[in-house]
C-alpha positions as YAML, in Angstrom:
chain: A
units: angstrom
residues:
- id: 1
  name: MET
  ca: [-4.20, -1.36, -4.27]
- id: 2
  name: CYS
  ca: [-5.69, 0.98, -1.73]
- id: 3
  name: PHE
  ca: [-5.22, 1.13, 2.03]
- id: 4
  name: LEU
  ca: [-6.89, 3.12, 4.77]
- id: 5
  name: LEU
  ca: [-4.38, 3.73, 7.55]
- id: 6
  name: TYR
  ca: [-4.36, 5.73, 10.73]
- id: 7
  name: PHE
  ca: [-0.98, 6.68, 12.10]
- id: 8
  name: PRO
  ca: [0.27, 9.29, 14.58]
- id: 9
  name: PRO
  ca: [1.09, 12.71, 13.07]
- id: 10
  name: LYS
  ca: [4.65, 12.45, 14.39]
- id: 11
  name: VAL
  ca: [5.35, 9.59, 11.95]
- id: 12
  name: ALA
  ca: [6.70, 10.82, 8.61]
- id: 13
  name: LEU
  ca: [4.56, 9.57, 5.72]
- id: 14
  name: ALA
  ca: [7.61, 8.70, 3.60]
- id: 15
  name: LYS
  ca: [9.05, 6.59, 6.43]
- id: 16
  name: LEU
  ca: [5.71, 4.81, 6.93]
- id: 17
  name: VAL
  ca: [5.44, 3.96, 3.22]
- id: 18
  name: LYS
  ca: [9.07, 2.81, 3.07]
- id: 19
  name: THR
  ca: [8.48, 0.51, 6.04]
- id: 20
  name: LEU
  ca: [5.24, -0.92, 4.60]
- id: 21
  name: LYS
  ca: [6.87, -1.60, 1.23]
- id: 22
  name: GLY
  ca: [9.97, -3.13, 2.81]
- id: 23
  name: VAL
  ca: [8.12, -5.46, 5.16]
- id: 24
  name: SER
  ca: [5.57, -6.56, 2.56]
- id: 25
  name: SER
  ca: [8.32, -7.15, -0.02]
- id: 26
  name: ARG
  ca: [10.28, -9.35, 2.41]
- id: 27
  name: ARG
  ca: [7.14, -11.30, 3.33]
- id: 28
  name: MET
  ca: [6.25, -11.88, -0.34]
- id: 29
  name: ARG
  ca: [9.79, -13.12, -1.10]
- id: 30
  name: GLN
  ca: [9.67, -15.46, 1.93]
- id: 31
  name: THR
  ca: [6.21, -16.81, 1.13]
- id: 32
  name: PHE
  ca: [6.42, -16.93, -2.68]
- id: 33
  name: PRO
  ca: [10.13, -16.93, -3.63]
- id: 34
  name: ASN
  ca: [9.79, -18.25, -7.19]
- id: 35
  name: PRO
  ca: [6.85, -16.13, -8.41]
- id: 36
  name: VAL
  ca: [8.41, -12.94, -7.02]
- id: 37
  name: ARG
  ca: [11.73, -13.67, -8.70]
- id: 38
  name: HIS
  ca: [9.94, -14.52, -11.95]
- id: 39
  name: TYR
  ca: [7.60, -11.52, -12.16]
- id: 40
  name: TYR
  ca: [9.61, -8.70, -10.66]
- id: 41
  name: ARG
  ca: [12.86, -7.36, -12.05]
- id: 42
  name: ALA
  ca: [15.75, -7.04, -9.60]
- id: 43
  name: ASN
  ca: [13.57, -8.60, -6.89]
- id: 44
  name: LYS
  ca: [11.79, -5.27, -6.32]
- id: 45
  name: PRO
  ca: [8.02, -5.79, -6.37]
- id: 46
  name: TRP
  ca: [7.15, -2.16, -5.52]
- id: 47
  name: SER
  ca: [7.57, 1.03, -7.48]
- id: 48
  name: VAL
  ca: [9.53, 3.83, -5.84]
- id: 49
  name: SER
  ca: [6.47, 6.08, -6.13]
- id: 50
  name: TYR
  ca: [3.28, 6.25, -4.06]
- id: 51
  name: PHE
  ca: [0.18, 8.41, -3.64]
- id: 52
  name: ALA
  ca: [-1.21, 9.51, -0.31]
- id: 53
  name: GLY
  ca: [-4.37, 11.48, 0.34]
- id: 54
  name: SER
  ca: [-6.31, 12.49, 3.40]
- id: 55
  name: GLU
  ca: [-9.92, 11.60, 4.05]
- id: 56
  name: GLY
  ca: [-10.75, 15.13, 5.16]
- id: 57
  name: GLY
  ca: [-13.05, 14.15, 8.01]
- id: 58
  name: ALA
  ca: [-15.46, 12.10, 5.92]
- id: 59
  name: PRO
  ca: [-17.26, 9.33, 7.82]
- id: 60
  name: LEU
  ca: [-15.36, 6.04, 7.78]
- id: 61
  name: SER
  ca: [-18.30, 4.31, 6.07]
- id: 62
  name: VAL
  ca: [-18.06, 6.74, 3.11]
- id: 63
  name: VAL
  ca: [-14.28, 6.30, 2.84]
- id: 64
  name: ARG
  ca: [-14.61, 2.51, 3.01]
- id: 65
  name: GLN
  ca: [-17.28, 2.51, 0.31]
- id: 66
  name: HIS
  ca: [-15.07, 4.66, -1.93]
- id: 67
  name: ILE
  ca: [-12.10, 2.30, -1.46]
- id: 68
  name: GLU
  ca: [-14.20, -0.81, -2.13]
- id: 69
  name: GLN
  ca: [-15.47, 0.65, -5.42]
- id: 70
  name: GLN
  ca: [-12.01, 1.52, -6.77]
- id: 71
  name: ASN
  ca: [-11.58, -1.66, -8.84]
- id: 72
  name: ARG
  ca: [-15.13, -1.81, -10.14]
- id: 73
  name: PRO
  ca: [-16.14, -0.47, -13.55]
- id: 74
  name: VAL
  ca: [-18.44, 2.54, -13.47]
...
């Protein structure tokens, strides 16, 4: 899964990721309680790891195209 986010530089990346994972995990458990319990051990749908990269000033259209092609075979 890939996201393109803009957030203020004063926000710590680790805190942002922790918040996104926590909120989305709660929402998934509320919306789909049985599938989440069935498929994820210990009710933790997210890994503790994550990857973050910067777009380096590339035009948004180029970044969007790159993200959209991530799940497509070459």
